[in-house]
C-alpha positions, 0 to 999 in steps of 0.5 A, a space after each residue: 491550441 494544440 501546442 499549449 495542450 501538449 505542454 499541459 499534459 503531465 507525465 505518469 510520474 507527475 500524475 502519481 506524485 502525491 497522497 492517495 487514500 485507500 477506498 478498498 482493497 480487493 484480492 482475487 483468488 485463483 478460483 476467481 473468488 474475491 476477498 476483502 483482506 482489510 474488510 469493507 472499510 479499510 483505512 490507509 494512505 499511499 504517498 509517492 514523493 517526487 524524489 522517488 520514495 513511497 510510503 504505504 500504510 493499510 489498516 483494517 477497520 475494527 482492530 480492537 484496542 489493546 487492553 493494556 494501552 501498550 503495544 509492547 504488552 499486548 496479548 497474543 490475540 491483540 497482536 494477532 489482530 493487529 498484524 493480520 489487520 495491517 501492513 506498512 511498507 516503504 521504499 523507492 519507486 521508478 516509473 516506466 513512462 513508455 508502458 505507463 507503469 511503476 515498480 516499487 522497491 520495498 526497503 522496509 515492511 511489516 510483512 516480509 516474505 522469504 525470497 525463495 517463496 516470492 514470485 513476481 
């Protein structure tokens, strides 16, 4: 029945809430060239909580283990591989149901860029 079908439709936020697993991260450069910044088989998760918070973690496949087994005493090369091959961020999000889009407000991240250099 049409009335019950409308009652079963979910809002964009209801569809977004939950846990999402990364399959692929692809970036397109200005010249149209496509890059896989986290490699062909990245690992990661994106969680949207019902209360408006989110957490995002992405890690490239193949990041080498630290020889010392301690991230505090990693070599320059180990630290470089870890930071270039991963990103984590968290914060809050809002949903604009009218345009079916969401906006994240990042409150913590492993990669912070200067506000003067950031463009939306």
